[in-house]
Structure formats: structure tokens, C-alpha cells
C-alpha positions as CSV (number, residue, x, y, z in Angstrom):
1,X,0.7,-12.8,13.2
2,X,3.2,-15.2,14.8
3,X,2.0,-18.2,16.8
4,X,3.9,-21.0,18.5
5,X,2.5,-24.4,17.8
6,X,3.3,-28.1,18.4
7,X,4.7,-30.0,15.4
8,X,1.6,-32.3,15.7
9,X,-0.6,-29.3,14.7
10,X,1.5,-28.5,11.6
11,X,-0.3,-28.8,8.3
12,X,0.3,-28.0,4.6
13,X,-0.4,-24.4,3.8
14,X,1.1,-22.9,7.0
15,X,4.0,-20.5,6.8
16,X,6.9,-21.5,9.0
17,X,8.6,-18.5,10.5
18,X,11.1,-20.2,12.8
19,X,11.8,-23.6,14.3
20,X,12.0,-23.7,18.1
21,X,15.3,-24.8,19.5
22,X,18.6,-25.7,17.9
23,X,18.6,-25.4,14.1
24,X,20.6,-28.6,13.8
25,X,17.5,-30.5,14.9
26,X,15.5,-29.8,11.7
27,X,16.3,-30.9,8.2
28,X,16.1,-27.6,6.4
29,X,18.8,-25.0,5.6
30,X,16.2,-22.3,5.7
31,X,14.1,-21.4,8.7
32,X,11.2,-19.4,7.0
33,X,9.1,-20.8,4.2
34,X,5.6,-21.9,3.3
35,X,4.9,-25.6,3.8
36,X,3.6,-26.9,0.5
37,X,4.5,-30.6,0.3
38,X,3.7,-33.8,2.2
39,X,7.4,-34.8,2.0
40,X,8.5,-31.7,3.9
41,X,5.7,-32.1,6.4
42,X,6.7,-35.7,7.2
43,X,10.4,-34.6,7.4
44,X,9.6,-32.1,10.1
45,X,7.3,-34.5,12.0
46,X,10.0,-37.1,12.0
47,X,12.7,-34.7,13.1
48,X,13.7,-33.8,16.7
49,X,11.8,-30.5,16.6
50,X,8.8,-30.4,18.9
51,X,7.5,-26.8,18.4
52,X,7.8,-24.1,15.8
53,X,6.5,-20.6,15.0
54,X,4.0,-20.0,12.2
55,X,3.0,-16.7,10.6
56,X,-0.7,-16.7,10.2
57,X,-0.6,-13.5,8.0
58,X,1.4,-15.4,5.4
59,X,-0.2,-18.9,5.6
60,X,-2.9,-21.0,7.3
61,X,-3.7,-21.0,11.0
62,X,-4.2,-24.0,13.2
63,X,-7.6,-25.5,12.7
64,X,-9.5,-26.1,15.9
65,X,-11.0,-29.6,16.2
66,X,-14.3,-30.3,17.9
67,X,-14.1,-32.3,21.1
68,X,-14.4,-36.1,20.9
69,X,-17.9,-37.4,20.9
70,X,-17.7,-39.2,24.2
71,X,-20.2,-39.3,27.1
72,X,-18.0,-37.0,29.2
73,X,-17.5,-34.4,26.6
74,X,-21.2,-34.5,25.6
75,X,-22.1,-33.9,29.2
76,X,-19.6,-31.0,29.4
77,X,-21.1,-29.5,26.2
78,X,-24.7,-29.7,27.5
79,X,-24.0,-28.6,31.0
80,X,-23.5,-24.8,31.1
81,X,-20.7,-23.5,33.2
82,X,-21.8,-21.6,36.3
83,X,-22.1,-17.9,35.5
84,X,-19.6,-15.7,37.3
85,X,-21.3,-13.2,39.5
86,X,-21.0,-9.7,38.0
87,X,-18.9,-7.6,40.4
88,X,-20.8,-4.9,42.0
89,X,-19.9,-1.4,41.0
90,X,-18.8,1.0,43.7
91,X,-18.2,4.7,44.0
92,X,-14.9,6.2,42.9
93,X,-14.1,7.3,46.4
94,X,-14.5,3.8,47.7
95,X,-12.5,2.1,45.0
96,X,-9.6,4.5,45.3
97,X,-8.1,2.7,48.3
98,X,-8.3,-0.7,46.7
99,X,-6.8,0.7,43.5
100,X,-3.9,2.3,45.4
101,X,-3.1,-0.9,47.1
102,X,-3.2,-2.8,43.8
103,X,-1.0,-0.2,42.2
104,X,1.6,-0.4,45.0
105,X,1.9,-4.2,44.6
106,X,2.0,-4.0,40.8
107,X,4.7,-1.3,40.7
108,X,7.0,-3.4,42.9
109,X,6.3,-6.6,41.0
110,X,6.9,-5.0,37.6
111,X,10.0,-3.2,38.8
112,X,11.5,-6.5,40.1
113,X,10.6,-8.3,36.8
114,X,12.0,-5.6,34.6
115,X,15.2,-5.3,36.6
116,X,15.8,-9.0,36.3
117,X,15.4,-8.6,32.6
118,X,17.9,-5.8,32.5
119,X,20.4,-8.1,34.4
120,X,20.1,-10.6,31.6
121,X,17.9,-13.1,33.5
122,X,14.9,-14.9,31.9
123,X,11.7,-12.9,32.2
124,X,9.3,-14.5,34.7
125,X,5.7,-13.3,34.8
126,X,4.7,-15.5,37.8
127,X,4.5,-12.6,40.2
128,X,2.8,-10.1,38.0
129,X,0.1,-12.4,36.5
130,X,-2.2,-12.4,39.5
131,X,-2.0,-8.6,39.7
132,X,-3.5,-8.4,36.2
133,X,-6.6,-10.0,37.6
134,X,-6.7,-7.5,40.5
135,X,-6.4,-4.7,38.1
136,X,-9.3,-6.1,36.0
137,X,-11.4,-6.5,39.1
138,X,-10.8,-2.9,40.1
139,X,-11.8,-1.8,36.6
140,X,-15.0,-3.8,36.9
141,X,-15.9,-2.1,40.2
142,X,-15.0,1.4,39.0
143,X,-12.7,1.9,35.9
144,X,-11.8,5.5,36.8
145,X,-10.0,4.7,40.1
146,X,-6.8,2.8,39.0
147,X,-6.6,4.7,35.7
148,X,-6.7,8.0,37.7
149,X,-4.1,6.8,40.2
150,X,-1.6,5.5,37.6
151,X,-1.1,9.1,36.4
152,X,0.9,9.8,39.5
153,X,4.3,8.9,38.4
154,X,7.6,10.6,38.1
155,X,10.4,10.3,35.5
156,X,12.3,7.7,37.6
157,X,9.5,5.2,37.9
158,X,7.8,6.1,34.6
159,X,8.7,2.9,32.7
160,X,7.3,0.6,35.4
161,X,4.1,2.5,36.1
162,X,3.6,3.2,32.4
163,X,3.3,-0.6,32.0
164,X,0.8,-0.9,34.8
165,X,-1.2,2.0,33.3
166,X,-1.3,0.5,29.8
167,X,-2.4,-2.8,31.3
168,X,-5.4,-1.0,32.9
169,X,-6.2,1.0,29.8
170,X,-6.1,-2.1,27.6
171,X,-8.6,-3.9,29.9
172,X,-10.9,-0.9,30.0
173,X,-10.7,-0.5,26.2
174,X,-11.3,-4.2,25.7
175,X,-14.5,-3.9,27.8
176,X,-15.7,-0.9,25.8
177,X,-15.1,-2.9,22.5
178,X,-16.8,-5.9,23.9
179,X,-13.6,-7.9,23.3
180,X,-14.5,-11.6,23.5
181,X,-10.9,-12.9,23.8
182,X,-8.9,-13.6,26.9
183,X,-9.0,-10.5,29.0
184,X,-6.2,-11.7,31.2
185,X,-3.9,-12.0,28.2
186,X,-5.1,-8.6,27.1
187,X,-4.0,-7.1,30.4
188,X,-0.7,-9.0,30.3
189,X,-0.1,-7.7,26.8
190,X,-0.3,-4.1,28.2
191,X,1.8,-4.9,31.2
192,X,4.6,-6.5,29.1
193,X,4.5,-4.3,26.0
194,X,7.5,-2.2,26.9
195,X,9.7,-4.9,28.4
196,X,12.2,-4.4,25.5
197,X,13.1,-1.0,27.0
198,X,15.1,-2.9,29.6
199,X,17.6,-3.7,26.9
200,X,18.1,0.0,25.9
201,X,20.9,1.9,27.8
202,X,19.4,3.9,30.6
203,X,21.3,7.1,29.6
204,X,19.3,7.0,26.3
205,X,16.0,6.2,27.9
206,X,16.3,8.9,30.5
207,X,18.1,11.5,28.4
208,X,16.6,15.0,29.2
209,X,17.3,16.4,25.8
210,X,16.4,15.5,22.2
211,X,17.7,12.1,21.0
212,X,20.2,11.9,18.2
213,X,19.2,10.0,15.1
214,X,21.4,7.1,16.2
215,X,19.9,7.1,19.7
216,X,16.4,7.1,18.3
217,X,17.2,4.1,16.1
218,X,18.4,2.3,19.3
219,X,15.2,3.1,21.1
220,X,13.2,1.9,18.1
221,X,14.7,-1.6,18.6
222,X,12.9,-2.1,21.9
223,X,9.7,-3.8,20.5
224,X,11.8,-6.4,18.7
225,X,14.2,-6.9,21.7
226,X,11.2,-7.3,24.0
227,X,9.5,-9.8,21.6
228,X,12.7,-11.9,21.4
229,X,13.1,-11.9,25.2
230,X,9.5,-13.0,25.7
231,X,9.9,-15.8,23.2
232,X,13.1,-17.0,24.8
233,X,11.3,-17.0,28.2
234,X,8.7,-19.4,26.8
235,X,5.9,-16.8,26.5
236,X,3.2,-18.5,24.3
237,X,0.4,-15.9,24.4
238,X,-0.2,-14.6,20.9
239,X,-1.7,-11.4,22.4
240,X,1.3,-10.6,24.6
241,X,3.8,-11.2,21.8
242,X,1.8,-9.3,19.2
243,X,1.3,-6.1,21.3
244,X,4.9,-6.2,22.4
245,X,6.2,-6.3,18.8
246,X,3.6,-4.0,17.2
247,X,2.5,-1.3,19.6
248,X,4.5,1.3,17.7
249,X,3.0,0.5,14.3
250,X,0.6,2.9,12.6
251,X,-2.4,2.3,10.4
252,X,-0.7,4.3,7.6
253,X,2.4,2.0,7.7
254,X,4.8,4.7,9.0
255,X,5.4,3.0,12.4
256,X,8.0,0.5,13.4
257,X,9.6,-2.1,13.5
258,X,7.8,-3.7,10.5
259,X,6.0,-0.8,8.9
260,X,2.7,-2.7,9.0
261,X,-0.5,-1.0,7.9
262,X,-4.2,-1.5,7.3
263,X,-5.5,-5.0,7.8
264,X,-2.0,-6.3,8.5
265,X,-2.3,-4.8,12.0
266,X,-4.3,-6.8,14.5
267,X,-7.0,-5.3,16.7
268,X,-4.7,-5.9,19.7
269,X,-1.8,-3.9,18.1
270,X,-4.2,-1.1,17.3
271,X,-5.4,-1.1,20.9
272,X,-1.9,-1.1,22.2
273,X,-0.9,1.8,20.1
274,X,-3.7,4.0,21.4
275,X,-3.2,3.1,25.1
276,X,0.6,3.4,24.9
277,X,0.5,6.9,23.3
278,X,-2.2,8.2,25.7
279,X,-0.3,7.3,28.8
280,X,3.0,8.4,27.4
281,X,1.9,11.9,26.5
282,X,0.0,12.4,29.8
283,X,3.0,11.4,31.9
284,X,5.9,13.6,33.1
285,X,9.0,12.4,31.4
286,X,12.7,13.3,31.7
287,X,12.4,15.5,28.7
288,X,8.9,17.0,29.0
289,X,5.9,17.6,31.2
290,X,2.9,15.5,30.6
291,X,-0.3,17.0,29.0
292,X,-3.6,17.0,30.9
293,X,-5.8,14.1,29.8
294,X,-8.4,16.1,27.9
295,X,-5.7,18.1,26.1
296,X,-4.0,14.8,25.2
297,X,-7.1,13.4,23.6
298,X,-7.5,16.5,21.5
299,X,-4.0,16.1,20.2
300,X,-4.6,12.4,19.5
301,X,-7.7,13.3,17.6
302,X,-5.6,15.6,15.4
303,X,-3.1,12.7,14.8
304,X,-5.8,10.1,14.3
305,X,-5.8,10.0,10.5
306,X,-2.9,7.7,9.7
307,X,-1.8,7.1,13.2
308,X,-4.7,5.4,15.0
309,X,-7.5,3.1,14.0
310,X,-10.7,5.2,14.0
311,X,-13.0,2.7,15.7
312,X,-10.5,1.9,18.4
313,X,-9.7,5.5,19.1
314,X,-13.4,6.4,19.4
315,X,-14.0,3.5,21.7
316,X,-11.0,4.6,23.8
317,X,-12.5,8.1,24.2
318,X,-15.8,6.5,25.3
319,X,-14.0,4.3,27.8
320,X,-12.2,7.1,29.6
321,X,-14.3,10.2,28.7
322,X,-13.6,13.4,26.9
323,X,-12.7,14.8,30.3
324,X,-11.1,11.7,32.0
325,X,-11.5,11.2,35.7
326,X,-8.9,13.2,37.6
327,X,-9.0,16.2,35.1
328,X,-9.0,19.6,36.8
329,X,-11.6,21.9,35.2
330,X,-12.9,25.4,35.8
331,X,-16.7,25.8,35.7
332,X,-18.5,28.9,34.3
333,X,-19.2,29.9,37.9
334,X,-15.5,30.2,38.5
335,X,-15.2,27.2,40.8
336,X,-12.5,24.6,40.3
337,X,-13.5,20.9,40.3
338,X,-12.1,17.5,39.6
339,X,-13.9,15.1,37.2
340,X,-14.9,12.0,39.1
341,X,-17.3,10.0,36.9
342,X,-18.5,9.9,33.4
343,X,-22.1,10.3,32.3
344,X,-23.9,7.6,30.4
345,X,-25.8,10.3,28.5
346,X,-23.1,12.8,27.5
347,X,-19.3,12.7,27.5
348,X,-19.5,16.5,27.8
349,X,-21.3,16.4,31.1
350,X,-19.4,14.3,33.7
351,X,-19.7,14.5,37.4
352,X,-17.5,17.1,39.1
353,X,-16.3,17.4,42.7
354,X,-15.9,21.2,43.3
355,X,-13.4,22.3,46.0
356,X,-12.0,25.7,45.2
357,X,-13.2,29.2,44.3
358,X,-11.1,31.2,41.8
359,X,-12.9,34.4,42.6
360,X,-11.8,34.3,46.3
361,X,-8.8,32.1,45.7
362,X,-9.7,30.0,48.6
363,X,-10.9,26.4,49.2
364,X,-14.6,25.7,49.5
365,X,-16.5,22.7,51.0
366,X,-16.3,19.8,48.5
367,X,-19.5,19.0,46.7
368,X,-20.3,16.7,43.8
369,X,-22.2,18.2,40.8
370,X,-23.7,16.2,38.0
371,X,-23.4,18.4,35.0
372,X,-26.1,16.4,33.3
373,X,-28.5,17.8,35.9
374,X,-27.1,21.2,36.4
375,X,-27.0,24.6,34.7
376,X,-23.2,24.5,35.3
377,X,-20.8,23.7,32.5
378,X,-17.1,23.4,31.9
379,X,-15.4,26.6,30.9
380,X,-11.8,25.3,30.6
381,X,-9.3,22.6,31.4
382,X,-6.8,23.7,34.0
383,X,-3.2,22.8,34.8
384,X,-3.0,21.9,38.5
385,X,0.4,23.4,38.8
386,X,-0.9,26.8,37.8
387,X,-3.1,26.7,40.9
388,X,-0.4,25.3,43.2
389,X,-1.9,21.7,43.2
390,X,-0.1,18.5,42.5
391,X,-1.8,15.3,41.3
392,X,-1.6,13.7,44.7
393,X,-3.5,16.5,46.2
394,X,-6.3,16.0,43.6
395,X,-6.4,12.3,44.3
396,X,-6.8,13.1,48.0
397,X,-9.7,15.3,47.3
398,X,-11.4,12.6,45.1
399,X,-10.9,10.1,47.9
400,X,-12.7,12.2,50.5
């Protein structure tokens, strides 16, 4: 895993991947090698290089040092930080409005940032960074709301809203896995994972038909192009860079761009792969209609061996449910309903808001049924279009 460090933190045993800045500033003809001698270490520290990139998978990592034993640091160590108040959970209906407002702001900010990148300007995350915190807060209040709303996207704004959706999914998955790292960085990793697509010709990205082999090779360059652009912009988050570069890798080594497998794949890369695929296959694209969430999870379960990490995939299913919120289902009684919330007791028995009778083919008064406390059960997953509904209509019903 690549990490940018200060030359002052460099030590023997580290693998140098790249020197930061002009190659003329360092004394070596090669840029990548394992540091094994004090002479080379001193040469680098006495050069004009201030920062460099190390590969922790090929050499040592930075050793964290304990704080100085001073009175101030001792007081800080013994004085616990004030605990943040746990955000109160709210109903899905109540959180939908907040989620919609956050999504609107996030879409605009991501669109502007990505378009600047397409124009060749340095990537600036200043405007999108606060929105990651808003998305995280929305998930804390009710994770289903913003994940549900991000499914409403068309082929024209797919790339931008896909990034927002993966941001939300990464945070939700991180919470399910009890991730102890920086949750903000985790969300930013999801938000920026596809920035490299801004360097792929739009006629290839939006091609309605099957890509040629040459075009597909061009698309496969987007993780590396995004990673390079983020590095050039000064991005230092290991999580962001890792997910950007490795979200198309597979645990069997058949992914790209580096064909990493097994333990060579970080937890974050494995998380990014699951979140990216799920949102991609549930979204309408220029070349295909998106699958319904529950159908998508069934397909992903079939692909799981070799493609996804087993532990991460199972945690993802627990995070969003076997029947994710927003899924249209038909009950055994013949009524149509929308999944609103998951059950703590069984993923097969979520809460459903019924609104339509298939026997009379007419709307009925909305009512929420908890399948965990009812004789009702899900008979089938339904495609909204087959009943004349679009996703926005389902969102409006949930919000009532």
C-alpha cells in the first residue's frame, strides 16, 4: 500500500516507490528500491527531497512514536476527550427530506469538481469534504434514506451520483464492520473512487453498445489515472488513494489494474469493490437497465467466490438488507409494498409500506406492516416499471 511520508520519517527497511517532486533533486538514478543502507538513507536526508512515497506491502511502515513525556501531554493522555453525543435515530420518512437536500448539494459539488478535473485543473476536494460529514450524519440518523434516494439517477448524471452513492455505502458498510479508522476518509474514498473516469473520453463512457476490446482497455485505465491525479493534487489520505486505485481488483487476482489478490488487497479495497459493483448494477446506464436491489444481491452472491471478500460481502448484506429499503415487493396477499426498514431479528422480514392492490389494480391507503409481527410474507420482488411506477413515485410514497 502506498503512503506519502516526510523524509524525516524515512528509515532503513522501507521500500521507496517514488520521490516527490523533480527527480533531479534526489541522488539516485532509480526511483523504486528498498532502502537497505545508512549511506543511502543519509544521502536522501541530505538531498533537496522533502517527501516521498513508500510501499508498505514491500517494506516497513512508519513507526508511530509515543508522545513526549511532558506535563501537557501527560494531562492530555489522562484527560478523556468529551464523548460525542450519539445522534438520535429518526424514522425513514423524517430523514428522507434531509437526505434529499444533502444529495442535491453533493451532486452539484461533485459535478463541479469532476468537470474541473476533466478540464485539466487540479482536483480540489474543499467543497465536497463537508458533504461527506453530512452524508455520515444522515446515515447515523437512518441509513436507508440517502442510500434509497441515491438510486434515482439517470445515465446522464450516473457518474456523479454513483460517487455519492458509493460514499454513503462505504460509510454504512464501515459502521457494520465496526471500522475503527477515519470514517471521513472512508467516505471521501467512496466519493473520489471514480475520479479517473474524467480522463476517459465521454463517447466511450456513455457508449450505448458493447465496448470494443480497445475501448475496454481505455476504461480500465481510469483507476490509475484517478490515482495519479489525486497524488498530483496533493491528496495524502492513504484510504482515498488505495480505494481509487484498487476498487476494481478481485480477491482471485483477476481484477485490475495490478491483479492483486488475497492478503495483498486491503480491507478498504475489498469494501470499495463491493460498494462500487452494487451501485453500478442497480443503476440505469447508457447500455442497460439497472437491476432491482434484491436481484442484484443475488447476482453478487453468485459471483462472490473469487470476486468479493466473503466477510465484507456478508457485512454489506447485513448493512442494507436482503430486501434493501426502496425495494418494491408483492406480498402473498397480493398487495404491493415498499421496503422501508430492516428488522434486527431477520433480514427476511423487513417493514413494508403497502399502497397498492394487485387484485383490484388500484391504490389502497398506505399502511406499514412489520413482517416480523405479521402472518404476511414476501411472495416476489417486483419491477416498478411493470406496474407503471417510477422510482421517484416510490420515494414519494415512502416520504408520506
